[in-house]
C-alpha positions in Angstrom: 2.7 -58.0 9.3 1.9 -61.4 7.8 3.3 -64.5 9.4 4.1 -67.6 7.4 4.2 -70.5 9.8 6.0 -72.6 7.1 9.0 -70.5 7.5 9.5 -71.5 11.1 10.8 -74.9 12.3 8.6 -74.5 15.5 5.3 -76.3 15.2 2.3 -74.0 15.7 -1.4 -74.7 15.8 -3.7 -73.5 13.0 -4.3 -69.7 13.1 -7.5 -68.6 14.9 -9.5 -65.6 14.1 -9.4 -63.2 17.0 -11.2 -60.2 15.7 -12.9 -59.3 12.4 -13.4 -55.9 10.7 -16.6 -55.1 12.5 -15.2 -55.9 15.9 -12.0 -54.1 15.1 -14.1 -50.9 14.3 -15.7 -51.1 17.7 -12.5 -51.9 19.5 -10.1 -49.7 17.6 -9.7 -47.4 20.6 -9.0 -50.3 22.9 -5.8 -52.3 23.0 -5.8 -55.7 21.6 -5.7 -58.6 24.0 -2.3 -58.9 25.5 -0.3 -62.0 24.7 1.4 -64.0 27.4 4.9 -62.5 27.8 8.0 -64.6 28.5 9.4 -63.8 31.9 12.8 -62.1 32.1 14.5 -65.2 33.4 13.6 -68.8 32.5 14.0 -69.9 36.1 11.0 -67.7 37.0 8.8 -70.2 35.2 7.8 -73.2 37.3 5.5 -76.1 36.5 3.7 -75.5 39.8 2.7 -72.0 38.8 1.2 -73.1 35.5 -2.0 -75.0 35.3 -1.4 -77.0 32.1 1.2 -77.7 29.4 -0.2 -75.2 27.0 0.3 -72.4 29.5 3.9 -73.5 30.0 4.4 -73.5 26.3 2.9 -70.1 26.0 5.4 -68.8 28.6 8.3 -70.5 26.7 7.2 -69.5 23.2 4.5 -66.7 23.4 1.6 -66.8 20.9 1.9 -64.4 18.0 -0.7 -62.2 16.3 -0.9 -60.5 12.9 -3.3 -58.5 10.8 -4.5 -59.7 7.4 -7.2 -58.1 5.4 -8.5 -56.2 8.4 -8.7 -59.3 10.6 -6.6 -60.2 13.6 -5.3 -63.8 13.6 -3.5 -65.6 16.4 -1.6 -68.8 16.6 0.2 -70.5 19.5 2.7 -73.2 19.9 1.3 -76.7 19.4 1.0 -79.0 22.5 0.8 -82.1 20.3 3.4 -84.7 21.3 6.2 -85.4 18.8 6.9 -88.8 17.4 10.1 -90.2 16.1 9.1 -89.3 12.6 8.5 -85.7 13.7 12.1 -85.5 15.0 13.5 -87.0 11.8 11.4 -84.5 9.8 12.7 -81.7 11.9 16.3 -82.7 11.1 15.5 -82.9 7.4 13.7 -79.5 7.4 16.7 -78.0 9.2 19.2 -79.3 6.6 16.9 -78.3 3.7 16.5 -74.7 5.0 20.2 -74.4 5.6 20.8 -75.3 2.0 17.9 -73.2 0.6 19.0 -70.1 2.5 22.6 -70.7 1.7 23.8 -70.6 5.3 27.5 -70.8 5.9 28.8 -74.1 7.2 31.5 -72.4 9.4 32.1 -69.0 11.0 29.6 -66.4 12.0 26.3 -66.7 10.1 23.1 -65.1 11.2 21.0 -67.4 9.0 22.5 -70.6 10.4 22.1 -69.3 14.0 18.4 -68.3 13.5 17.6 -71.7 12.0 19.3 -73.6 14.8 17.5 -71.4 17.3 14.2 -72.4 15.7 15.2 -76.1 15.8 16.2 -75.8 19.5 12.9 -74.1 20.3 11.1 -76.9 18.6 13.1 -79.5 20.6 12.2 -77.6 23.8 8.5 -77.7 22.7 8.7 -81.4 22.1 10.4 -82.1 25.4 8.1 -79.8 27.4 5.0 -81.6 26.1 6.4 -84.9 27.6 8.0 -83.4 30.7 7.5 -79.8 31.7 10.4 -79.7 34.2 12.8 -81.0 31.5 11.6 -78.4 29.0 12.0 -75.6 31.5 15.5 -76.7 32.2 16.3 -76.7 28.5 14.7 -73.2 28.4 17.3 -72.1 31.0 20.1 -73.6 28.8 18.7 -71.8 25.8 18.5 -68.5 27.5 22.1 -68.9 28.9 23.4 -69.7 25.4 21.6 -66.7 23.9 23.0 -64.5 26.7 26.5 -65.8 26.0 26.1 -65.2 22.3 24.8 -61.7 22.9 27.8 -61.0 25.1 30.2 -62.2 22.4 28.3 -60.2 19.8 28.5 -57.1 22.0 32.2 -57.7 22.6 32.7 -58.2 18.8 30.9 -55.0 18.0 32.8 -53.1 20.6 36.1 -54.6 19.3 35.1 -53.6 15.8 34.4 -50.0 17.0 37.7 -50.0 18.8 39.5 -51.3 15.7 37.8 -48.7 13.6 38.9 -45.9 16.0 42.4 -47.2 16.0 42.4 -47.5 12.2 41.2 -43.9 11.9 43.9 -42.8 14.4 46.5 -44.7 12.4 45.2 -43.2 9.2 45.4 -39.7 10.7 48.9 -40.5 12.1 49.8 -41.8 8.6 48.7 -38.5 7.0 50.7 -36.5 9.6 53.8 -38.7 8.9 53.3 -38.3 5.2 53.1 -34.5 5.6 56.2 -34.6 7.7 58.0 -36.8 5.2 57.0 -34.4 2.4 58.3 -31.5 4.5 61.6 -33.3 5.2 62.0 -34.1 1.5 61.5 -30.4 0.7 64.1 -29.5 3.4 66.4 -32.1 2.0 66.1 -30.7 -1.5 66.7 -27.2 -0.2 69.8 -28.3 1.7 71.0 -30.2 -1.4 70.6 -27.1 -3.5 72.4 -25.1 -0.9 75.2 -27.7 -0.7 75.5 -27.6 -4.5 75.8 -23.8 -4.5 78.4 -24.0 -1.8 80.3 -26.6 -3.7 80.3 -24.3 -6.8 81.4 -21.4 -4.7 84.1 -23.5 -3.2 85.3 -24.7 -6.6 85.4 -21.0 -7.8 87.3 -19.9 -4.7 89.7 -22.9 -5.1 90.4 -22.0 -8.7 91.0 -18.4 -7.8 93.2 -19.3 -4.9 95.2 -21.6 -7.2 95.5 -18.9 -9.8 96.5 -16.3 -7.2 99.1 -18.7 -5.7 100.5 -19.4 -9.1 100.7 -15.7 -9.8 102.4 -15.0 -6.5 104.9 -17.8 -7.0 105.7 -16.6 -10.5 106.2 -13.0 -9.2 108.3 -14.3 -6.3 110.5 -16.2 -8.7 110.9 -13.1 -10.8 111.8 -11.0 -7.8 114.2 -13.7 -6.6 115.9 -13.8 -10.0 116.1 -10.0 -10.1 117.7 -9.9 -6.7 120.1 -12.7 -7.6 121.2 -10.8 -10.7 121.6 -7.6 -8.7 123.6 -9.5 -6.1 125.8 -10.9 -8.7 126.3 -7.4 -10.2 127.2 -6.0 -6.8 129.7 -8.8 -6.2 131.4 -8.0 -9.5 131.4 -4.3 -8.7 132.8 -5.0 -5.2 135.6 -7.2 -6.7 136.6 -4.5 -9.2 136.6 -1.9 -6.5 138.8 -4.0 -4.3 141.3 -4.7 -7.2 141.5 -1.0 -8.0 142.5 0.0 -4.5 144.9 -2.8 -4.1 
């Protein structure tokens, strides 16, 4: 992997050739020289345990190596003190890179966070050169901030996963409710059809009942009139019979 030091806001020294092609062929079975690793916690680094400023800087910002055309190159953080002009230049570079890489001004932005991390590392480097203890204290602040951001990122990712699970559950529940709604609509249509059939049957029975009632009333009237005529005839016959005997 090729490194471009111009892409970083941290000031590094000029790259140094560590191993060429011939040496690489001889040492290909051996591991490359190990770089100084940053301790797990910033408070583990103390100025008393380090012999010089460069060693402290290497603990804060480890040197980096890369391979280019079969050669191994290494560069480490510069121990050159920063002037006021360097600080102003750092601010200008930060603003320019934010604009060039189209970083968001607000909200979550990985580009903006990375650039500000580089700027903070460069400030720590500048402070450490002048005062190692102050630089180590700033390192603890940086690590605490990164740990806090990582915690928020982990919480955000877990909340996203939780939200996705809830969304899937809601979608599944939505499908179940849609199926239930469709089933209820079919049941409703079936009951409406059955109701319509029952209404038709009721209307037919009602008409038949009315016709039957009318027929019965007509026959009853006819029977009543026949009985009334017969009664009148019997009355006349009875009167004649009484007159004859009298």
